[in-house]
C-alpha positions as CSV (number, residue, x, y, z in Angstrom):
1,M,107.5,-36.3,-96.3
2,H,107.7,-34.9,-92.8
3,P,111.0,-33.1,-92.3
4,K,110.9,-33.4,-88.5
5,I,112.3,-36.9,-88.5
6,F,115.4,-35.4,-90.0
7,T,115.7,-32.7,-87.2
8,S,114.5,-34.4,-84.2
9,E,116.6,-34.6,-81.1
10,E,115.4,-38.1,-80.4
11,V,116.6,-39.6,-83.7
12,E,120.3,-39.3,-84.5
13,L,120.7,-40.0,-88.3
14,P,124.0,-39.4,-90.0
15,P,123.8,-35.8,-91.4
16,Q,125.6,-36.6,-94.6
17,H,123.3,-39.5,-95.5
18,V,120.3,-37.3,-94.7
19,A,121.6,-34.4,-97.0
20,N,122.4,-36.9,-99.8
21,F,118.9,-38.3,-99.5
22,L,117.2,-34.9,-99.4
23,E,119.3,-33.6,-102.4
24,S,118.2,-36.6,-104.4
25,V,114.5,-35.8,-103.6
26,N,114.6,-32.0,-103.7
27,R,117.5,-29.5,-103.6
28,E,115.3,-26.9,-101.5
29,L,114.9,-29.5,-98.9
30,C,118.6,-30.3,-98.6
31,V,119.3,-26.5,-98.4
32,R,116.8,-26.1,-95.5
33,Y,118.4,-29.1,-93.8
34,L,121.9,-27.8,-94.1
35,E,120.7,-24.4,-92.9
36,F,119.2,-26.2,-89.9
37,L,122.5,-28.0,-89.2
38,I,124.5,-24.9,-89.4
39,E,122.2,-22.4,-87.5
40,E,120.5,-24.7,-85.0
41,R,122.9,-27.5,-84.4
42,H,125.8,-25.1,-84.7
43,E,127.6,-27.5,-87.1
44,E,130.9,-26.0,-88.0
45,S,132.2,-28.7,-90.4
46,N,133.4,-27.1,-93.7
47,I,131.6,-30.0,-95.5
48,Y,128.1,-28.7,-94.8
49,H,129.0,-25.0,-95.2
50,D,130.6,-25.8,-98.6
51,R,127.8,-28.0,-99.6
52,L,125.3,-25.4,-98.7
53,A,127.1,-22.8,-100.8
54,E,127.4,-25.2,-103.8
55,L,123.7,-25.9,-103.7
56,C,122.7,-22.2,-103.5
57,L,125.0,-21.4,-106.4
58,K,123.5,-24.3,-108.5
59,M,119.9,-23.2,-107.6
60,T,120.8,-19.6,-108.6
61,V,122.4,-20.5,-111.9
62,N,119.4,-22.8,-112.7
63,A,116.9,-20.0,-111.8
64,K,118.8,-17.5,-114.0
65,K,118.9,-20.0,-116.9
66,A,115.1,-20.6,-116.5
67,G,114.5,-16.9,-116.4
68,D,116.6,-16.2,-119.5
69,E,114.8,-19.0,-121.4
70,G,111.5,-17.6,-120.4
71,I,112.5,-14.1,-121.6
72,S,113.9,-15.3,-124.9
73,Q,110.5,-17.0,-125.6
74,L,108.7,-13.9,-125.1
75,K,110.7,-12.0,-127.8
């Protein structure tokens, strides 16, 4: 998948739909897209900021759980 289609100035896709699609494919892609919206497109809507925070928290919790499971298996 080429991410430029989602960030192109020539194509105006609804950001909420793009974020939903990307999250269904890969959370990290969705995070990158939300960061793009906030940093490059100067999106100020709380929807995108809150969603970015929620995704980052979910990814952190999942990474911690995976790390804890890996450590317990080593013992």
